[in-house]
C-alpha positions in Angstrom: 112.9 150.2 115.2 115.8 148.6 113.3 117.2 150.2 110.2 115.7 147.6 107.8 112.2 148.6 109.0 113.0 152.3 108.6 114.5 151.5 105.1 111.2 149.9 104.2 109.1 152.8 105.4 111.3 155.3 103.5 110.8 153.3 100.3 107.1 153.6 100.8 107.5 157.3 101.5 109.3 157.7 98.1 106.4 156.0 96.3 104.0 158.7 97.5 102.9 161.6 95.3 104.7 164.9 95.4 102.1 166.6 97.5 102.1 163.9 100.2 105.9 163.8 100.3 105.9 167.6 100.6 103.5 167.8 103.6 105.4 165.0 105.4 108.7 166.7 104.8 107.3 170.1 105.7 106.2 169.0 109.2 109.4 167.0 109.6 111.4 170.1 108.9 109.6 172.0 111.7 110.1 169.0 114.0 113.8 168.7 113.2 114.3 172.4 113.6 112.6 172.6 117.0 114.3 169.4 118.1 117.7 170.9 117.2 117.0 174.0 119.2 115.9 171.9 122.2 119.1 169.8 122.1 121.2 172.9 121.5 119.8 174.5 124.6 120.5 171.4 126.6 124.1 171.2 125.3 124.5 174.9 125.9 124.1 174.4 129.6 127.3 172.3 129.6 129.4 174.0 126.9 128.9 176.8 124.4 127.5 175.8 121.0 127.9 179.3 119.5 130.8 178.2 117.2 128.6 175.6 115.6 126.4 178.3 114.2 129.3 180.5 113.2 129.4 179.0 109.7 125.8 179.9 108.9 126.3 183.3 110.4 129.5 183.9 108.4 127.8 182.9 105.1 124.8 185.2 105.7 127.1 188.1 106.7 129.2 187.7 103.6 126.1 187.7 101.4 124.6 190.7 103.3 127.8 192.7 102.8 127.9 192.1 99.1 124.2 193.0 98.7 124.5 196.1 100.9 127.4 197.3 98.8 125.1 197.4 95.8 121.8 198.7 97.3 122.9 200.2 100.7 121.8 199.2 104.1 118.0 199.2 104.1 115.0 196.9 104.1 115.6 195.8 100.6 119.2 194.7 101.3 117.9 192.5 104.2 115.2 191.0 101.9 117.8 190.3 99.1 120.2 188.9 101.6 117.7 186.4 103.1 116.5 185.5 99.7 120.0 184.7 98.3 121.1 182.9 101.4 118.0 180.6 101.6 117.8 180.2 97.8 121.4 179.0 97.7 120.6 176.5 100.4 117.5 175.1 98.5 119.4 174.9 95.2 122.3 173.2 96.9 120.0 170.6 98.4 118.5 169.8 95.0 121.9 169.5 93.4 123.2 167.4 96.2 120.5 164.8 95.7 121.1 164.8 92.0 124.9 164.3 92.6 124.2 161.4 94.9 122.2 159.6 92.2 124.8 160.2 89.5 127.6 159.0 91.7 125.8 155.8 92.7 124.7 155.2 89.1 128.3 155.1 88.1 129.4 153.0 91.1 126.5 150.5 90.6 127.3 150.2 86.9 130.9 149.2 87.7 129.8 146.8 90.5 131.4 148.9 93.2 128.2 149.7 95.1 124.6 148.5 95.5 121.1 149.9 95.4 120.8 149.2 99.1 123.8 151.4 99.8 122.3 154.1 97.5 119.1 154.0 99.5 121.0 154.2 102.8 122.7 157.4 101.5 119.4 158.9 100.4 118.0 158.2 103.9 121.0 159.7 105.7 121.1 162.8 103.6 117.3 163.3 103.9 117.6 163.1 107.7 120.5 165.5 107.7 118.7 168.2 105.8 115.5 167.6 107.8 117.3 168.0 111.1 119.1 171.1 109.7 121.6 171.4 112.6 123.2 174.7 111.6 120.0 176.7 111.3 118.6 175.1 114.5 121.7 176.1 116.5 121.2 179.7 115.5 118.0 179.7 117.5 119.6 178.5 120.8 119.7 182.0 122.3 116.0 182.5 121.7 113.7 181.7 124.7 111.0 179.2 123.9 108.4 181.9 124.5 110.1 184.0 121.8 110.0 181.3 119.1 106.9 182.9 117.8 109.1 185.3 115.8 110.0 182.4 113.5 106.4 181.4 112.6 105.4 184.0 110.0 108.5 183.7 107.7 109.1 180.1 108.8 105.8 179.0 107.3 107.1 179.9 103.9 110.8 179.3 104.5 110.3 175.7 105.6 107.8 175.2 102.7 110.5 176.2 100.2 113.0 174.0 102.0 110.6 171.0 102.0 109.7 171.5 98.4 113.4 171.6 97.5 114.1 168.3 99.4 111.2 166.6 97.6 112.3 167.8 94.2 115.9 166.6 94.9 114.6 163.2 96.0 112.2 162.8 93.0 115.0 163.6 90.5 117.4 161.2 92.3 115.0 158.2 92.1 114.1 159.2 88.5 117.8 159.1 87.5 118.5 156.0 89.5 115.4 154.0 90.4 115.4 151.9 93.6 114.3 148.8 91.9 116.6 147.1 89.4 118.8 149.5 87.5 117.3 150.3 84.2 118.8 152.0 81.2 117.2 155.3 80.2 117.9 157.7 77.4 119.1 161.2 78.2 117.1 162.3 81.3 114.4 164.8 80.4 112.9 165.2 83.9 115.1 168.1 85.1 114.7 170.0 81.9 111.0 169.7 81.6 108.8 172.7 82.1 106.9 171.0 84.9 110.2 170.5 86.9 111.4 174.1 86.3 108.0 175.4 87.4 108.4 173.4 90.6 111.9 174.8 91.2 110.6 178.4 90.7 107.7 177.5 93.0 110.2 176.6 95.8 112.1 179.9 95.2 108.8 181.8 95.2 108.1 180.5 98.7 111.6 181.5 99.7 110.9 185.0 98.3 107.8 185.4 100.4 109.8 184.3 103.5 112.6 186.8 102.6 110.1 189.7 102.4 108.6 188.8 105.8 111.7 187.9 107.8 113.1 191.4 108.3 109.7 192.6 109.5 109.5 189.7 112.0 112.9 190.6 113.5 111.9 194.3 113.6 108.7 193.3 115.6 110.8 191.0 117.8 113.3 193.9 118.6 110.4 196.3 119.3 108.7 193.8 121.7 111.9 193.0 123.6 112.8 196.7 123.9 109.4 197.5 125.3 109.0 194.5 127.6 106.1 193.1 125.5 105.4 189.4 124.9 106.9 188.5 121.5 104.1 186.2 120.2 101.3 188.6 121.3 103.1 191.6 119.6 103.5 189.6 116.4 99.8 188.7 116.4 98.8 192.3 117.0 101.2 193.7 114.4 100.1 191.3 111.6 96.5 191.8 112.6 96.9 195.5 112.1 98.8 195.0 108.8 96.1 192.7 107.4 93.4 195.1 108.5 95.2 198.0 106.8 95.6 196.2 103.5 92.1 194.9 103.5 90.9 198.4 104.2 92.8 199.6 101.2 91.4 196.9 98.9 87.8 197.1 100.1 
């Protein structure tokens, strides 16, 4: 497939409704993540890729240290650390798409760039955040049979990530449409209640993931220490938790 064909497909993707763009992006995030892990494992057989993930590790450790200094080292500090780390990533993605649209709006107005170049930048940045190389490399040391540990919190984490990507894209093409450039008044879209609700919705998904993630890794550690299959242990653990809570409610 040549890039012109891909560019045409991406234009059609941008014309879809928010929900359709979200689901496509959500499954693409999972696909990109698993592809990165697979490629990372292949490369790791030739040379170490650990340094590639050092940036992501360092960022999380810095946040974790700050949080722990306030609330101590406990379950809540882990939850807050995961929430802050992933929320910053989501907000950064939204702001990055916004910045791209503003930069190209200025460049196109002065005749230094074109809508075609703007679309190319949106495509490249979209693919970059979908592939998510830093996060994927962090999973290189996991066996494929142990990737089940990522599923419970990953369901919500990738949902928050996908929602953030879609919000960033929607603002970008609102601020600078892909058709002929039109003059708008002061943009109201990012300040509307509907947009803010969507942003908080993305952060709510990240919050759920942050609450679950420490538990997932605790189950993973327990399974590995006791020679148990990780996925089976996770299914049993969550089955027991759900039964316990349903018992309390009923």
